[in-house]
Every structure is written in structure tokens, then in C-alpha cells.
VEXPA-375259 format. One record per residue (C-alpha): x, y, z. Coordinates in nm, 3 decimals. Example, Ala and Ser with C-alpha at 12.3 -4.5 7.8 and 13.67 -1.06 7.14 Angstrom:
BEGIN
SITE      px      py      pz
SITE   1.230  -0.450   0.780
SITE   1.367  -0.106   0.714
END
This chain:
BEGIN
SITE      px      py      pz
SITE  -1.534  -0.070   2.654
SITE  -1.615   0.150   2.314
SITE  -1.835  -0.008   2.022
SITE  -1.696  -0.068   1.710
SITE  -1.915  -0.126   1.397
SITE  -1.766  -0.308   1.116
SITE  -1.829  -0.564   0.862
SITE  -1.722  -0.958   0.965
SITE  -1.759  -1.318   0.913
SITE  -1.946  -1.496   1.139
SITE  -1.835  -1.902   0.961
SITE  -1.606  -2.030   0.718
SITE  -1.821  -1.953   0.404
SITE  -1.699  -1.588   0.432
SITE  -2.012  -1.384   0.396
SITE  -1.948  -1.060   0.568
SITE  -2.221  -0.883   0.777
SITE  -2.263  -0.566   0.980
SITE  -2.153  -0.636   1.347
SITE  -2.072  -0.423   1.626
SITE  -1.773  -0.554   1.832
SITE  -1.579  -0.357   2.128
SITE  -1.266  -0.258   2.131
SITE  -0.996  -0.183   2.432
SITE  -0.995   0.126   2.566
SITE  -0.761   0.368   2.519
SITE  -0.387   0.315   2.723
SITE  -0.136   0.539   2.803
SITE   0.092   0.426   2.478
SITE  -0.232   0.348   2.232
SITE  -0.379   0.598   1.953
SITE  -0.753   0.565   1.867
SITE  -0.776   0.615   1.505
SITE  -1.067   0.643   1.322
SITE  -1.091   0.433   0.984
SITE  -1.143   0.629   0.668
SITE  -1.005   0.340   0.456
SITE  -0.885   0.007   0.428
SITE  -0.760  -0.186   0.140
SITE  -0.878  -0.518   0.039
SITE  -0.625  -0.774   0.050
SITE  -0.663  -1.145  -0.121
SITE  -0.526  -1.313   0.197
SITE  -0.856  -1.111   0.363
SITE  -1.064  -1.383   0.112
SITE  -0.803  -1.707   0.222
SITE  -0.875  -1.575   0.610
SITE  -1.262  -1.537   0.651
SITE  -1.280  -1.863   0.434
SITE  -1.057  -2.054   0.663
SITE  -0.840  -2.134   0.357
SITE  -0.517  -2.164   0.578
SITE  -0.621  -2.316   0.841
SITE  -0.600  -2.120   1.085
SITE  -0.935  -1.917   1.132
SITE  -1.143  -1.775   1.455
SITE  -1.523  -1.643   1.381
SITE  -1.635  -1.408   1.399
SITE  -1.325  -1.241   1.195
SITE  -1.347  -0.857   1.094
SITE  -1.061  -0.883   0.803
SITE  -0.865  -0.597   0.679
SITE  -0.474  -0.453   0.745
SITE  -0.446  -0.199   0.520
SITE  -0.585   0.089   0.743
SITE  -0.568   0.472   0.682
SITE  -0.773   0.686   0.959
SITE  -0.721   1.007   1.164
SITE  -0.605   1.021   1.497
SITE  -0.908   1.075   1.774
SITE  -0.755   1.018   2.102
SITE  -0.390   0.970   2.243
SITE  -0.254   0.776   2.585
SITE  -0.087   1.009   2.830
SITE   0.255   0.850   2.700
SITE   0.173   0.903   2.353
SITE   0.452   1.098   2.201
SITE   0.443   1.049   1.815
SITE   0.099   1.126   1.755
SITE  -0.149   1.411   1.799
SITE  -0.537   1.411   1.795
SITE  -0.627   1.530   1.437
SITE  -0.293   1.410   1.285
SITE  -0.306   1.110   1.015
SITE  -0.254   0.721   1.098
SITE  -0.206   0.401   0.936
SITE  -0.215   0.034   1.036
SITE  -0.030  -0.210   0.851
SITE  -0.050  -0.614   0.893
SITE   0.125  -0.620   1.249
SITE  -0.040  -0.443   1.558
SITE   0.222  -0.580   1.844
SITE   0.543  -0.845   1.872
SITE   0.768  -0.951   2.156
SITE   0.954  -0.647   2.099
SITE   1.285  -0.836   2.270
SITE   1.417  -1.151   2.040
SITE   1.670  -1.023   1.797
SITE   1.445  -0.997   1.480
SITE   1.252  -0.709   1.696
SITE   1.474  -0.538   1.889
SITE   1.818  -0.593   1.664
SITE   1.712  -0.620   1.254
SITE   1.348  -0.432   1.330
SITE   1.169  -0.713   1.105
SITE   0.855  -0.732   1.354
SITE   0.754  -0.949   1.121
SITE   0.979  -1.238   1.193
SITE   0.910  -1.194   1.544
SITE   1.095  -1.517   1.737
SITE   0.734  -1.554   1.961
SITE   0.536  -1.456   1.631
SITE   0.377  -1.085   1.596
SITE   0.057  -1.008   1.698
SITE  -0.169  -0.979   1.325
SITE  -0.365  -0.710   1.280
SITE  -0.726  -0.966   1.266
SITE  -0.699  -1.307   1.348
SITE  -0.447  -1.312   1.608
SITE  -0.429  -1.348   1.982
SITE  -0.379  -1.033   2.140
SITE  -0.163  -0.978   2.444
SITE  -0.461  -0.979   2.623
SITE  -0.614  -1.326   2.523
SITE  -0.912  -1.159   2.279
SITE  -0.871  -1.196   1.884
SITE  -0.796  -0.917   1.720
SITE  -1.036  -0.733   1.534
SITE  -0.924  -0.576   1.152
SITE  -1.017  -0.263   0.952
SITE  -1.358  -0.305   0.811
SITE  -1.464  -0.144   1.119
SITE  -1.503   0.237   1.258
SITE  -1.203   0.251   1.439
SITE  -0.919   0.082   1.589
SITE  -0.669   0.107   1.910
SITE  -0.340   0.037   1.833
SITE   0.002   0.059   2.047
SITE   0.171   0.419   1.903
SITE   0.470   0.154   1.831
SITE   0.240  -0.022   1.564
SITE   0.076   0.313   1.393
SITE   0.268   0.496   1.139
SITE   0.262   0.831   1.005
SITE   0.106   0.868   0.657
SITE   0.214   1.128   0.417
SITE   0.016   1.478   0.426
SITE   0.083   1.494   0.036
SITE  -0.094   1.149  -0.083
SITE  -0.435   1.049  -0.074
SITE  -0.513   0.842   0.183
SITE  -0.760   0.605  -0.015
SITE  -0.525   0.508  -0.254
SITE  -0.231   0.456  -0.036
SITE  -0.363   0.235   0.174
SITE  -0.307  -0.056   0.025
SITE   0.097   0.097   0.052
SITE   0.054  -0.095   0.453
SITE   0.071  -0.417   0.213
SITE   0.060  -0.474  -0.125
SITE   0.325  -0.195  -0.109
SITE   0.526  -0.282   0.139
SITE   0.532  -0.657   0.041
SITE   0.694  -0.553  -0.295
SITE   0.905  -0.212  -0.140
SITE   1.091  -0.459   0.141
SITE   1.219  -0.723  -0.125
SITE   1.346  -0.526  -0.372
SITE   1.535  -0.307  -0.062
SITE   1.689  -0.643   0.100
SITE   1.789  -0.834  -0.216
SITE   1.941  -0.527  -0.402
SITE   1.706  -0.549  -0.667
SITE   1.673  -0.125  -0.632
SITE   1.931   0.003  -0.836
SITE   1.967   0.238  -1.128
SITE   1.974   0.035  -1.474
SITE   1.984  -0.305  -1.336
SITE   1.662  -0.532  -1.494
SITE   1.401  -0.604  -1.297
SITE   1.142  -0.901  -1.422
SITE   0.764  -0.855  -1.257
SITE   0.572  -1.174  -1.271
SITE   0.188  -1.116  -1.215
SITE   0.010  -0.795  -1.282
SITE  -0.193  -0.778  -1.012
SITE  -0.229  -0.604  -0.666
SITE   0.143  -0.695  -0.517
SITE   0.248  -0.647  -0.955
SITE   0.174  -0.296  -1.009
SITE   0.338  -0.210  -0.682
SITE   0.614  -0.362  -0.805
SITE   0.637  -0.217  -1.107
SITE   0.614   0.184  -0.953
SITE   0.865   0.081  -0.726
SITE   1.142  -0.046  -0.982
SITE   1.061   0.275  -1.208
SITE   1.127   0.506  -0.907
SITE   1.455   0.314  -0.850
SITE   1.557   0.352  -1.209
SITE   1.553   0.004  -1.315
SITE   1.448  -0.159  -1.666
SITE   1.120  -0.280  -1.605
SITE   0.979  -0.593  -1.813
SITE   0.571  -0.729  -1.698
SITE   0.534  -1.111  -1.743
SITE   0.206  -1.214  -1.797
SITE   0.041  -1.510  -1.925
SITE  -0.159  -1.313  -2.222
SITE  -0.172  -0.953  -2.409
SITE  -0.494  -0.845  -2.170
SITE  -0.239  -0.645  -1.947
SITE   0.023  -0.523  -2.186
SITE  -0.138  -0.171  -2.275
SITE  -0.192  -0.098  -1.912
SITE   0.185  -0.251  -1.843
SITE   0.304  -0.023  -2.122
SITE   0.155   0.293  -2.159
SITE  -0.025   0.359  -1.771
SITE   0.257   0.200  -1.545
SITE   0.514   0.260  -1.747
SITE   0.708  -0.071  -1.768
SITE   0.984  -0.092  -2.011
SITE   0.910  -0.454  -2.162
SITE   0.604  -0.683  -2.192
SITE   0.626  -1.084  -2.213
SITE   0.391  -1.314  -2.252
SITE   0.471  -1.602  -2.074
SITE   0.259  -1.859  -2.296
SITE   0.465  -1.732  -2.586
SITE   0.785  -1.981  -2.591
SITE   0.942  -1.747  -2.898
SITE   0.930  -1.444  -2.679
SITE   1.075  -1.610  -2.372
SITE   1.326  -1.749  -2.529
SITE   1.483  -1.457  -2.688
SITE   1.460  -1.300  -2.322
SITE   1.642  -1.580  -2.151
SITE   1.990  -1.501  -1.951
SITE   1.845  -1.090  -1.918
SITE   1.752  -1.011  -1.608
SITE   1.926  -0.919  -1.286
SITE   1.595  -1.006  -1.076
SITE   1.285  -1.136  -1.077
SITE   0.963  -1.050  -0.818
SITE   0.692  -1.321  -0.862
SITE   0.405  -1.191  -0.760
SITE   0.134  -1.497  -0.861
SITE  -0.045  -1.633  -0.553
SITE  -0.195  -2.020  -0.831
SITE   0.025  -2.297  -0.910
SITE   0.242  -2.227  -1.231
SITE   0.593  -2.306  -1.368
SITE   0.922  -2.121  -1.204
SITE   1.145  -2.297  -1.458
SITE   0.966  -2.115  -1.713
SITE   1.044  -1.779  -1.518
SITE   1.399  -1.906  -1.396
SITE   1.548  -1.884  -1.742
SITE   1.521  -1.525  -1.785
SITE   1.728  -1.436  -1.494
SITE   2.093  -1.362  -1.625
SITE   2.444  -1.512  -1.419
SITE   2.417  -1.436  -1.045
SITE   2.000  -1.330  -1.079
SITE   1.765  -1.321  -0.784
SITE   1.445  -1.479  -0.780
SITE   1.197  -1.361  -0.511
SITE   0.867  -1.540  -0.433
SITE   0.585  -1.313  -0.268
SITE   0.289  -1.432  -0.377
SITE   0.151  -1.691  -0.149
SITE   0.115  -1.981  -0.402
SITE  -0.079  -2.307  -0.182
SITE   0.090  -2.589  -0.377
SITE   0.484  -2.695  -0.295
SITE   0.729  -2.498  -0.545
SITE   0.930  -2.674  -0.781
SITE   1.172  -2.696  -1.028
SITE   1.506  -2.825  -1.150
SITE   1.854  -2.816  -0.974
SITE   2.057  -2.690  -1.238
SITE   1.821  -2.371  -1.305
SITE   2.004  -2.260  -0.991
SITE   2.358  -2.387  -1.001
SITE   2.386  -2.324  -1.352
SITE   2.362  -1.991  -1.327
SITE   2.427  -1.940  -0.969
SITE   2.059  -1.815  -0.925
SITE   1.952  -1.664  -0.577
SITE   1.569  -1.794  -0.486
SITE   1.376  -1.669  -0.180
SITE   1.099  -1.518  -0.062
SITE   1.036  -1.211   0.145
SITE   0.720  -1.124   0.428
SITE   0.574  -0.762   0.428
SITE   0.860  -0.567   0.620
SITE   0.911  -0.400   0.959
SITE   0.751  -0.062   1.102
SITE   1.088   0.092   1.024
SITE   1.086  -0.036   0.719
SITE   0.725   0.025   0.626
SITE   0.792   0.425   0.739
SITE   1.079   0.421   0.517
SITE   0.840   0.324   0.253
SITE   0.545   0.559   0.277
SITE   0.836   0.862   0.314
SITE   0.999   0.710  -0.031
SITE   0.576   0.683  -0.149
SITE   0.584   1.065  -0.055
SITE   0.895   1.165  -0.204
SITE   0.802   0.999  -0.576
SITE   0.470   1.030  -0.551
SITE   0.377   0.673  -0.551
SITE  -0.005   0.542  -0.452
SITE  -0.206   0.240  -0.574
SITE  -0.426   0.196  -0.874
SITE  -0.754   0.152  -0.663
SITE  -1.136   0.101  -0.696
SITE  -1.300   0.259  -0.397
SITE  -1.633   0.098  -0.281
SITE  -1.881   0.147  -0.001
SITE  -1.855  -0.095   0.300
SITE  -2.182  -0.227   0.198
SITE  -1.956  -0.342  -0.131
SITE  -1.752  -0.626   0.036
SITE  -1.885  -0.892  -0.076
SITE  -1.881  -0.847  -0.448
SITE  -1.596  -0.723  -0.428
SITE  -1.442  -1.042  -0.289
SITE  -1.580  -1.224  -0.565
SITE  -1.425  -0.982  -0.832
SITE  -1.101  -1.006  -0.679
SITE  -1.070  -1.399  -0.676
SITE  -1.155  -1.310  -1.084
SITE  -0.901  -1.091  -1.097
SITE  -1.168  -0.838  -1.180
SITE  -0.979  -0.482  -1.051
SITE  -0.714  -0.271  -1.140
SITE  -0.540  -0.337  -0.886
SITE  -0.682  -0.303  -0.556
SITE  -1.015  -0.253  -0.362
SITE  -1.067   0.009  -0.125
SITE  -1.366   0.029   0.112
SITE  -1.472   0.368   0.203
SITE  -1.518   0.289   0.556
SITE  -1.580   0.651   0.718
SITE  -1.877   0.711   0.471
SITE  -2.032   0.429   0.505
SITE  -2.041   0.211   0.799
END
């Protein structure tokens, strides 16, 4: 079995260090991908530190993977050696349940999808992610990465991109002229702004302070900026938005933001706040507000998202770092000290 070099956590300290492990041989339906770049997601921190109570170690994280195909199995038809290929949050699913076979939403597989890392694979081994030299995956779960997009800045599209694109499409928050609010301007939030503008929407960024106002308006092209701690600003903006995408992953008062929605507005949560969500029922009933959530997207929709990004020249704003910087990057991510996603330069430094 081929040896793979990666950075992995050995225990719940989450400290990453270099480690060698085995990947499976490239089977008849597999593609063997040399990893060039891997984005760093905040969920990587939660997982390596055991904060979701489902972790197994050693764990090599990473599910925003971009690379080049080095080998293909005999039955592979969608990829050839030398082509670009990407891998997102999943590497397999049952393929036969309603969610997989009919709705093409493998992320909601009734038997549970096999995640790219920290998940039991079909052969009983634990999956290992993209902070590593290469990965072997069934071609059904590999994605065609557009030739016109940079592979480093494009890597986070495999999670941050699809996590915001999918709910905007599903909940109909994708129509020209609609008014969209984006709560939180980080890795997810800045992608929601970019998609909103590409859809032709009027986009308002909502943040706790003025700190990100210039970047939101001048760099990302948002149309408006609200400081959520400013009661006068929030009151003046009440009942003005058609939809909200909430990307915040820490405890916050949802009532504050629901009030911004107009009648029939839609509030979509994509940030993984650990605390229970609380808000008054009248906030929903009084304006027939819909409240929902969303988890990444299926493989077909993720490819659709990549093609949309290709057509609209959308990538993430990143800071590219060597693999050896991963632990420091984690600490900066916790402090919110990155605009807006770290990407590991895997091929140059592993």
C-alpha cells in the first residue's frame, strides 16, 4: 500500500506533527490525487481537539482539497492522469437511499456519509484528510476543478463555498434584486457576499463592530454594512431583508437579526453554534418567517458551484502558508486573525 506523508493530531491536544500512514491502492473506480493545496476549516480545529465528542486519533484533517490526478483505475471514465481534481467533505455514501439516489444529496445519506477524515471507511479503516501528500478516492466523489481558477484560492470552495452556495440556491436566496443579509464576515461570510453579488442581490453585511466595514464595502463589494451592536442602525434596518445567511459559530442573539427580515423572509443558519438556538416564537409567526439550516451540498451541486465560480471568476480570499505553520494557523483562526481562509501549500512543503 502506498505511503502517505501528512500532518496529523495524535490526541485531543490537537497538536499537529508530521506522520506517515498508508493509503489504499488505487482500485478500479478510484483516482489517486497528488494534493497541491488544502484549505483549513474551523471544523478541523473542533475535530482534532475532540470538541464534538466524535474524534478518533491519529487524525489527519482537511476537506478542502485541490490537486492533480496521478493514477486512475481501469474503470474510471471522468478523469485522466494530469488533470485537475478536487475533493470536498465526503468520500463516499451508500448510493442507494433516497437522499443519495434521488435527491443527489449525499451529505444527508440515510446511512451517514463517509467524511473525508475522522470517519470509518467502507473497509473499516479511518479516513485521513487533505493535510497530506495524496489521497485515493472513488471517482464519483472527486470533482472537476476549473482550469481558469487558481487552485490555491479555489481550495476553500470545497467547503466554505458550497456551505453558502447550497442554502442560497435551496431557499431561493439567489434572485436579482433580492435583499440579502450576511451575519458574520469570515471564511463563510465573505463567500456568501461574493455569491450574493454574483446573483445580482443587494447585500448587507452585519457585524458586531465597524472593523470590517471598509473591507466589506470596498473590497468585497457589499452594498451596505450594519453594526449589530448599534441599536439605532438595527432599528432603522428592521423589515428590510428578504433573507439572512447566518455564518456565526459562537453564541449570539438570533432575535436581533430576525427583526431585520421582511414578511415571508428566510433565515438560514450555516454557522455551527454549539449552544442551543433560542428566540421568541412571535419573531417567526408575526411575519411568517422561515427558519432553517443547511449542511454543505451534494457532489452534483458542488460541481455546479465550481462551474458557477468558474463562469463568475469567484474564489476565496486566502493566506497561503506552509504545512509547518498549521498549528500557528489554528491559533490565529481561533482569534479570527485571517482574511479569510488559510490554505496549506501542501505540495511545496510536505
